[in-house]
N, C-alpha and C positions, 0 to 999 in steps of 0.2 A: 504494500500500500504506500503510495507516495502522496506528498502534500497537495499536488495539483488535483488529484482525485478527491481529496477531502474538502478542498475549497469549493468544489462544485456541489457539495451536499448542504442541506439545511441544518440549522442548529439542532432541531429535533432528531434528525438522522444521525448527527454526530454524537448526540447524547446516548442514543441507542447503541451506536458503535462502541462508545466508551464503556458502557455497561457490559456489553458482550465481551470486550477485551478484559475487563476486570474479572468476570466470571472465568474466562479461560486462564487467566493468570493464577487465580485461586486453585483451579483444577491442576494446573501444571506444578504449582508449588506442592500440592498434596501428593501428586505422583512422585515428585522428586524426593519428598520426605520418606515415602514408602519404598523407594527404590524401583519404581515401575516406569520411570521416565526414560524414554528411548532417545528422543531428540532434545538434547539439552540446549541447543541453540535457540529453540523456539521460545524459551523463557525470556531471553534477551530481546528477541524480535517483538514479542507481545508487549513487553515493557516499553520499548521504544515507540511502538505504534500507539500505545495509550498516551505517551507524552506528546506525540505528534498531534493526536486528536485534541488534547487539552490546549495545545498551542494555537491551533486553528480556532477553537471555541473562544479563546481569549482575544484573538485578533478580530473575530466577528463581533464580540461584545464591545471592544474598544472602538471599532468602526461605527457601530450603532450608537454608542454614547457620543461620539464625535459629531455625528450628523444631527443630533437633537439640539 
């Protein structure tokens, strides 16, 4: 997932995406703790995707506040 794809989404879609990433992150951490995690790189990727979504949400909020 890249930032240009995220910028095309609405704030509601981004919030749903963030929620799903948080759930996936929780599941991955649980798998890692139990030793069932196969793709360890996915933890880092999900964490970075969540940060990307948060950044875009903040940019959209700042743009909305600046236009008012």
